C-alpha positions, 0 to 999 in steps of 0.5 A: 573420509575426504568426501565427508570433510568436503560435505562438511565444508560445503554445509558450513559454507552454506550456513555462513552465507545464508546467515549473511545479509544480501549485498546488491550493487549497481556499478557505473564506474571503477577506480583502482583500489586505494582505500581499505574498508576501515578507512572508507569515509562515511557520510550519514543521511543528513551529512553534506558531501564534498563538492568533488564527490563522484558517484561510482555506484550504488550499494544496498545491504538487505535482509535475505530472509534468514539473516542473522549477522545484520547489526548496524555496524555489520551491514555498514562493514559490508557496504564499505567493503563493496565501496573499497572493492570498486575503488571508492573512498567514501560512502554516503547513506541514502536510506537506513531501515531499522529493525521492527516487529512488523518488518525485518529483524535486521538493519538495512541500508542503501547508499552511494559509493563515492570517489573523492578527489578532496574533502572540501565543502564549499556551500557557494560552489555547485555541488552536483551530488547534492543537487542529484540527491535532492532531485532523487529525494523529491522524486521518491517523495512524489512516488509515495502514495498520498497519506490522507484521502477524503473521497465521495463517490456516486454510481450504480449498483446491481444486487446479485442475490435473490430479492423476493417481492410481495404478491402483486408488486412490480418494478426492479429494486435490484438495480439502483443508485449507489454512493460512498463517503470515506476517509483513508490513511496509508503509510509510506509503504502503502499499507493503511486503514480507513472508514467507509459509509456506503448507501444504496437506494431503489424502489418497487411499486405495489397497489399504486404505492412506491416502496423505497428500498435502502441499504446502509453499510458502515465499516472500518477498512484495510487499505493498500495503495500503489503509486505507479506514476506521479499522477496515477495510483491504484488502491485495494480495500477490504472491510467488515462492519454494519449492514442495514436494510430498510423499506419505507412508505409514506413515513412508515418504515421497517428495517433489519440489520446484520454483519456485512463485508466489502472489497473493492479495486480502484484507480485514482488520478491526481489533478494536483497535489490536493485534488484528484478523481477516481473510480472503483468497482466493488462488492458489498454483502450482508447477512440478515436475520431470518424473516419469518413473515416475509411470505416465502419459505427458505431452503436449508442451503439458502442464505438470508442476505443481500449482495450487490456489485457496484461501480462508482466514481467521484472526487478525492481530496488529499492532505 
């Protein structure tokens, strides 16, 4: 019977702790406990902190993946308990994430645990906490991915699929010039969307005539960016859209189109707040209708389409 009670106690304790949000702290200094959690002074995101404020540590209350007791007053209470535990008498919030359908269902907060010797606010005297907070906020802002980007790239591409030439033709249309123009928007978290136009041009010869080969791809993009320093950021893109093929000779042309897809990895270097350079390696593929008069027989397991690998570099404009 005692064993069963112990198991029930452990199970109940597990349930209670798994429902609680996760509390993380980074302590730099402690004082004797002098204030109860209920009496911890709270400073909101836009409140001015007294000049005497001394940071004793950082605290964050976040979703542990299965949190339920995470209303705003509940997570605030946890942060105040940690502040009181290490001798602080004030808490200054630096971040508050509200519940959303795309993120956590919990309120999540972060802040500085403070020790105040007085509560005087003198705007004419130095305030080390405010100065440090402004520096931190500016650094965090500069470490966010740039929200809006217009870019233009040029490079070289290689077709990885088969390309059938008419009898008597010469040349290598599988290698050619590649270019891209696009727009991207990303949120503070780095997720976003965009639009890409990509072109490709090459040629081959037949009967002393040059046949121009052109590929066109236009598609909306899913974008993810990560800023690893104030100057460098990485990007990954994935898209699905229109894919077109065209051959032209002396004003006459033939074309067909189908569904295409693309993905790419890239890096960007910010020359300034509004101008940068970048490069990416990418892959674009497209399925085309069966060409019955193309002069060859397609096996049952062979796809009709064109796929190309490209390397491009160019300029970026940020705003």
